[in-house]
N, C-alpha and C positions, 0 to 999 in steps of 0.2 A: 751588455758584459760579457768583456773577453776571459778565458780563463786562465789564470796567471797573469790578468794584467793588471794594474790599480787604475781605477776609475769612478768616479764618483760617477606574416607571409611565410616565408622559408620556417617560420617557428611550429607553425600548426603542419608542414609537410615533416619536419623534425619530428615532433611529439606520435604523429600517425605510425614515423617509422621506426622508432623506439618502441612504440605498444606494440609492432609483429614482432620485435628479436627481443626483448625483455625476457629473461629468464623468471617465472618464477619460485617461490620455495613450493620445493616438492617433498610428498610425502615417502614414506619408504616404502608404502604394499607396492602392489602389480607389479612385484617382481616376478621372472618367469619360473615357472613350475620347475625349471632343471637347472636354475639358480641353486648352486651351494650357498647355506646358511653359516655361518661359524660366528660363535656368540663369547666373548671376552667381558669378565665382572671382577670389582676389585675383590670377590670372597670366591674367585675359581680357583682351580688347579690347573697348572700346566699341563698333568699328568692326566687330566681328564681330556674327551673325547672333542669339546670345543660345541656343544652342542647347548640346548637353552636352558638344559636343566643342570648341566653339567659342564659348563664353559669354562676355558682359559682363562690363565689370570693374567696373562702381559700382551702386549699387543705382537712382542718380538715370535711368540710362540703362535697368535692366530695365525701372522705372518708363514710361517714352517707350511703350516696346515692350508693355507692359501696356493702357495707355491705347487701344492702337490694334490690340489683339487683336478678332479677330470671334468669337472660340467664345462664346455666352451660359452656358455655365456657368463662366466666371469662371477667368482667368488665373492661376495657379501661380509662383511666383519661388523658385525653390532656388537657397539660398544655398549655393556649397562653403566648406568651413571656412577660418577665417582673420580676420585684423581689416580692416574697411572704415572707415577714415578720412574721414569726413563732413568736406566742405567747407561744408555748411550742411545744415538741419535735412531730413528727407528729409519734406514737408509733402503730405498728401494731401488732396482735397476731392471732394465728390459735383461740382461745378459742372464739374472738369476729367476728370472720368470715373474717377477712384480707389476706387468701389465694387466689391463683388465679389472682390478680389482676394486671394490668398494669400500670404506673404509667411513661409517658411519655412528653418531648416537642412535641409541635404540630408540623406534618413534620417532623418528626423524621425521618432521612437517607434520607431525600430529599434537593431539592435546598433551599426548604422555611420553614427549621426547622427554628425556632424562639429560642430566647436564653430567658432561663428559669431560676432563681436563685431561690432556696432554702435560707433565709437567716437566722440565728440565732443573728444577728446582730440588735443595736440600732443607728439609725444618733444621731452627737453630734453637737450641733449649739450654738448659741448663746456666739462667743468667743470676749472675749477681752485683751488689752493691761493689763499683770499684774501690778498694779501700784509698786510693791515691788520687781521684780527680772527681772532685766534687760533682756530684748529681747525674754522672756517667754510670751505667752498668755493662758487665763484662761477660764473655765467655768464651772459653776454650770450642776452638772449632777443626784442630789438627793443621792439614794440610792445607785446607781450604785457599783454593783461589779463585775472586770473584771482585766486578765489579761494582755491582748494583745488589740492595738491600732492600726486603720491602716487609714492613711491620704492620700489622692488620691490614692486609690488603693495599697499602699505602707507600709509595715510592719512598725510602730514606732520603738523604742528599749528602754528600760527601761533605765534612767539614774545610769549611774554605774560607777564605779572606775574599770574599764576596765585594769587587768593585773598589777592594782597596790597593792591590796590587804591590807595589813593594815600596817601602819608605825610601825616603833619601835621594839623593842623584844617583841615577844609575849611568852607568857607561860600559855599549855593549863592545865586547870585546871576542876575539877568535874562538874563544872556550867555552864562553859564557857573561855573566854580569861581574862589574866591581862597582860596590855601592858603597856611599858613604854612612848609611845607615849602620849601626849593630845589631839593628831587630833580628833579623836572618841567621844569627849565631845563635840565637835562645830557640830554634824552632827546633823539635824534638823529632828524629827518623827523618832527614834531610830526605835520604832517597828514595823514601817514598813520595814525597811532595811533587804536584805535575802544575807546570805554567799553562795558564789558558791566554791564547791569543783570538782575539777579536777584532776586525775590522771589513767595514764594507759587508760584503758577500761571502767572507771566509773566517772560519775558526778553526783553529787548531792546538795542539798541544804537545807539550815535551816533556819529557822528567827529568830532575835533579839528580846528578852524580854524585855532588858533595857540596858541604859550605865550610870554608876555612877564612876564617877570620872575615875579612870585607869580600871575600873573591866568591860568587857562586858558577861551580861547575855545570853545566847543564848537559844529559845524557846525548853519547855518541851511539850512532850516526844520526840520530834523529835529529841536533842545532846544526849540521851541514846541511841536511834534507831541508829544512824550515827556511833557512836563508838561501839556499836555490829555489825552493818555492814559491817564497813568499818577493823573491828579488831585492833584495838587501836586509839592512837592518831595520828599516823604519819601522812596518809591523811588530818586531819582536825590540822593540826600544823599551818596552815595559808591557807584562802582563798585564792583563785584565783582571784575571781572577787568578789566585794561587789555593791549591787544593790539598787537601789528604796530608794532614800532621794533626796529632792530637795537640798541638799547641795552640791551634787556632782556636777563638771563643768560639762556643758552641752554640748554635740556635736546633729551639725544639726539632728532634724528627735527624738530627746528625747522627755521622757513623765514621768510622773509620776501623779498617784491618791493620790490625799490629801483626808484622810481619818480621819481624827483629829476631824472633828465633825459631830458624827452618824446622818445618814438620810439625810445630807449636805454636801457630797464628793464631791470637784471640780478636774477637770483636767487640767493638766498643759503640756503646749506643745512649743516645743524652734524647729519652723520652720526650714526648710529647703532651702536653697536660693532660691527665688521667688516665694516661696508661703504666699498667700496672706490668713489668715485662716478665714476673713470674706465672703472667696467665696469657699474655701479650700472643699472636699468630707471627713466627717470625720465619720469612724465609729467603735464601739465600741460592740465585740461581748460579750452574756449577756448570751445565752444559752450554754450549756453545752454538750448537746446530738442533731440533727439533726432529725435523722431517727433511727428508732430501733424496731427492731421484734423478737417476742420469740414465741417459742412453747413450747412442754411440753413432758415428755419421751410418744415415742411409737404415738404423735399428735406434728408434726413437724410443723410452718409455713412453708407453701412450694406456689410454683410457685409464686413468685411476683416479678415483673421485672420493674426494675427504668432505663430508657434509654436518654440519652441525658439533661439529669438537671445538675448545678450548683449547690455543696454544699459549701457552703461560711459562714465566719465570727460563730463562735463555741469558748467559751474559754473553760477551765479546773481549775475549783477553787481550788483542792483538795492539792497543793503545797502550798498555800498561808494558810491551819491549823496547830494549833500549834507541826501538827505532821510533816511538812514540806514535803520535797522532797530526805528521805536519797535513794539514787537508783543506782541500775547497770544497763546495758542495759532499759530494757523499764519496768523495776520492780519497785517495792518500797515497804518499811516497814511502817507496821502499829501495834497497840498493839493489841491483840488480842491471841485466840486460835492457838496454830499452825494447819498448813494442812499438816506437814512432808514432805514439799518440800522445804527443806533446808533455812528455815529461821534460825535469831540469836534467841538471848534473849535478852531482856532489863532490865536490873536489874532483880528482883525474877520474872519480867513476860514474858510471851509466846508474842511471833512478829510476824506476819504474812506476807508473801509477796503476793502481789497484781501485777497486771499488767494494765498499763495506758490503759485505754477503748479506743476507739473508737467513734467516733462522728458520724458516721453512722455503726451500730451496730446489727449484726444477733444473737441470740443464739438459739440453737436448729432449724435450718432450712433447708431444702433441695430447692433445683432446685432456690434458688435467681440467678436472671440475674442482674448483674450491666453491662451494656454497653453502652459505650462512653458518661458518664460523667465526670465532672471535679471537683476536691476535691481541695479546697484550702481556704488560711487564716484560718487555724484553731488550737485550741490550745492545743489538743490531737492527740490520733492516729486518721490517716482521718477514715478507714475501718476496719472490726474486724469480722469476721467469727469463731466464736466456741460454747463449748458448746455443743458436738453433731450436729454436722454442716455438711450436706454433699451431695455433688453431686452440687454444687455453682459454677456458671462461673463469672468472672471479665475479662472485655474482652477491649479491647481498651479503659481504660479510662487515664487522664491526671493525674494526681497527685501531687502538688508544693505547698511552701509554707504552712510547718505543723512544729507544734511544737514539734512533737513527729515522729512517725512512719506512713509510709504511709498504709502499709496493717499487719492484725495481723491476724493469723488462728491457728485453733489447741486448743490443751489443754494449759490454761493458765492460771497461779497462780490468786486465789488459787486453780483453780481444779487440781487434779492429776490423774484425770482418764476420758476416754471419747470414744467417735471414731469419728472422724472425715475423712471421705474418700472421694475419687472421685471428690476434686475439681481442677477448673482447674484458671489459673491468665494469662493469653495469650493478649500480645501485649498492654502492658500498656507501659505509658511513666512515671517514679515516679522518679523527682528532686527536689532537694531544700529542701527535707525532714529535720527535726532533727534541727528548727531552734532557738530552744529554749531548749530542752535538748535534749542534743549529744549524751549521750549514746543510741542512739537506731539504729534499721536496717530499712532500705527501704521498704524490707520484711521480716518478720519473720515468717516461717513457723515452728509453734512448736509441735512437734508429733503427723504427721496426718498419713492415708494409703494411697496410690494410686492418690497422688496428681500430679500435672503437673503445675512448672512453665515455662514456653515458651516464646520464642521471646519476652521480656520485655526489656526497655532500662530503666538500674538506673545511674544515676551519680549527682557528684558534690552532696552528704553527707557527715556528720562529721565523720559517724562511718562505719559500715558493711552496703553494698549491700545486698544482698541475705543471710539469716541466717535460714538455716533450721537444725533445733533438739531444745530438749526443754532447759528449764535454769539447771535444774537439769538431773541425768539419769532416766528416764521410759524406761527401758525394755521392749522390747518385744512389743511396741504398730508402730514407723513406719516401714512402708513397700512399698516397688515399689515405690517409689517419684521418680520423672523425673525431673531435672533444664537440661531446654533444650534451645539453643540458643537465650542465653539472651543475649546483647549488657551492660557490666557493665566497667566502668571505672568512675574515681576521686571518688574514697571512701576514708573513711580512712582522709578526711581532716583537721582534728581536733586531734581524740584518734586513737589511736594506736591497734593494738593486736586486730586488726578484721581483715575483707577484702573482696575481692569482691564479692568472693561465701565462704560462711563459714558453715562448717557444724562442727556437733559435735554428740556425741550418737550412740546408735546401730540405723545402719539404714534399719538390716532385721537379717535374718539367713543363708542367701545365699545371692552368686551374682546374684542369680536366681530373688530374693524379696529385691536386696537392692538398694540403692539410685545408679541411671546414673544422671552422670553429663557430657552434650556430647553438642558439637558444640557451646558452649560458647565463647564469644571475651571479655577477661577480662583485660585491660590495663590502661595505664598513671594513676599510684598512687602511685608516690614516695614519701611518706608523712612519716616522723616520722623514729623512727627503727624499727618497727617490723609491717610491716601490709601485707598480704600474699594473692594472687589472686584466686588461690583455696585451702583453708584452710581447711586441713581436720585435728582437734583438739580433745584432750580431751580424750575420748574413742570410735571415731569415726570404726565402723567397717558394712562391707562388704557395697564396693562402688568402681564405676567402674566410673571413670574419663577419659572420650576418645573424641575424636576428636574437642578439645579445641585450643585456641590461648590466650596463657598469656603471658606477657611482661612489664616492665616498673614498675614491682610494689618491692617494697623492697626484697621479696622474693617470686619468681612464684610457688611454691608450700611447703608443709611440714605443720607441728604440733607442739604440744606440747603433745607426747606421754606420759600419765601418770601412771607411772608402779605402782605407790603407790593407794591402795586400787582399785585394780583389773581395771585400768581403760586405759589400754594401747591403742594407735591406731593399729590395724590391717586389715588386709584381704582389703587393697586397691589396686586395678590394676590400671595401665595407659595404658593405647595403643592409639597410634596415635596422639597426642596431638604436640603442636609447643609451645616452653617455650625458654627464654631465661636462665632459669635455675638461675635467681638470690639470689643470698646469702648475707646475712648483714654480715658487718665485723664481729660484734661478735658472728656470729655460722658458728663452725666449719664446713667444706664441709667433707661430709659423702664419702665413694666409691659407692654412688650411689643419683639421683637424691632429691632435695628438699634442704630446711633449717628445720633440725632439730635438736632443741638445746637438750643439754646432761642434763645427769641427774646433780645433786647438792649433791654433796658428804658432804658437811657440813649439808645439809637439808633435805632428800629424800622427805619429805611431802610436800616443795616446787617447785621441780624442775623437770623436762622430762627424759626422758630414749629412748632407741631403740625402733623403728615403729616395728611391728613384721608382716612379712606374704605382703612385698610390690612385687607387680610384676611392670617390664618394660618392654613395647615390641613397636617397630615402632614407638618410639617417635623425634622429629625435633629438634634438638639443634640450634636458633636462637643466631648472633652474639651478646656479650652483648652491644658491639657497634650500634646504630639504629637498634636494631632490629624489630622495626617497621616498614621499608624501604623492610628486609630483608623478611619480612612475604607478603608483598606487591608481593615481588616479585615471591613468591613463589605460583603458580596455586591454590593448596589445602589450602592453608595457607591462601591466599587471600579471597578464597571462602567462608572461614570460618568466615571472617569480614565480607563480602557481606552479608551474609544469617544470621546475627545474628541482634538480635534486633526486632523492629515490621514488620509485613508485611507491601510488598510497597501501597496496598491498605489505612493501616494505618496511615501512616508517614505524609501527607502534615494536615492532620486536627488535630495531636498530635504535630504540630510546626517543624515535622524533616522532612527533606528533604535529 
């Protein structure tokens, strides 16, 4: 894949190494006697001293006390069970003295651990039957702005014409569309409507500025940016989905935010069977971040721990702006001076790429530890570690029901340089991410060094499971990254041209310091006409793929070797793997394993070519018919399946068996 271009043995050693490096769930006992212990409880008061008997009421007050603590070993903030509704994000910085603090659920790691939630949401009540729209309920929400709604703990869906697009014949114009259909004229509140465009590995959205007769005018600058990003009108010839009007036929669980009266917005909701809106628990997320942490060059935020907490109910409002969400992967365009990172042009203006931000985000941070937390009901990425962030640990967390990706780390747009090394992402369960912005990866490691992604389970995501590599070539940055013992399945459920484990770009300067993909079980994702279990794409270079089990994907291994621009796939060695060597019908088999699309003789800059310097040794071919059964019957292959995913002591807590 190329961004913005259209085209369709060792296992035992790995297990031993991971057993030595994996982190357990740790108890909250055993703190040094000199540690300052602070307490927060929903029933506390910020005027109290923050002791066990007289706790603070808010995390913000505990932060003030932690900054003032004199004990050198680092304060511990113990949060008693309950929900802490944040009025603003908890912002940590090295300059303000926030390094060295542990934030934990009271009793963390013991049977007495209490359930603690940091919420950026607002409870919505006062529902009444809508007098005009049959079956709808309505409530006043003042000036509320949000892009998500949750009812009884379940994500509601915006009213939409799913899969219907626009009626009639459409003509793309400089400002939008002309249609032969009169239907759009009947849509109420057209300025709230968004068109969603989905094709290949990209998905974006633009708002409607207005509808007059049969002319649909799109928001600017979104319309210009989208045409620049997608290379012309082909993807934009008709939307895949039209969202967000009360005129659309409701499905149970559908909602709409009526913003026609500024400052007097109203929420509309069409209940699911059996829901009583007078008793339902409804939450609208209003904050865009829950926790942020920042340092500065030479003075990173450091040694901060969050453990046993739930981060829930946050939105992200940028797609509602006139610039919309012209995007691919987890990046989107905005007007502004280009950073030279693959951005397109919008008219006579530069355009820059940005990355969907993390709801919990750390920049220029070291030795940050996130252990045993839960990230859910979030409107952007769940977690971000970027901007020169190193030696951080993300261990034993559950990430689910997130609008975009799960974990983002490394050099992320608009940045084009930085050092992010020694980070470890281990024993996490990440599933049902990309709930709203589907062209996202559950984990995106963008240009890091000495990173370990190990023993995670990733499943039921619309696009890629693990993406390792930057959006554009950043050669000389990535070194010695390890993707080990992960369990990946049910990826690419909506978008093609991705995979279970997807590499792109230069991974090192030799096999000695290149990427190692070992001990992973990547199975069960036969969706669409092109996805790859272990996908070495674009300019992948210096990679070892060893001791993995890969089957029941459209293609087991392979990729597009991009000969144009000096971007071929080269120096990849495959040793001791188990695979069914699946190849899609439209790719001719080579005399070596894998699906490697050929060059396009009519358009050399759009096609693929021959990979270079591939080495295959000791791999086992599984039968195309029921490869899973054959793997289970082979002791070595079965061991890969058994050892992949979170280590046993994590599984029950992550909802796995």
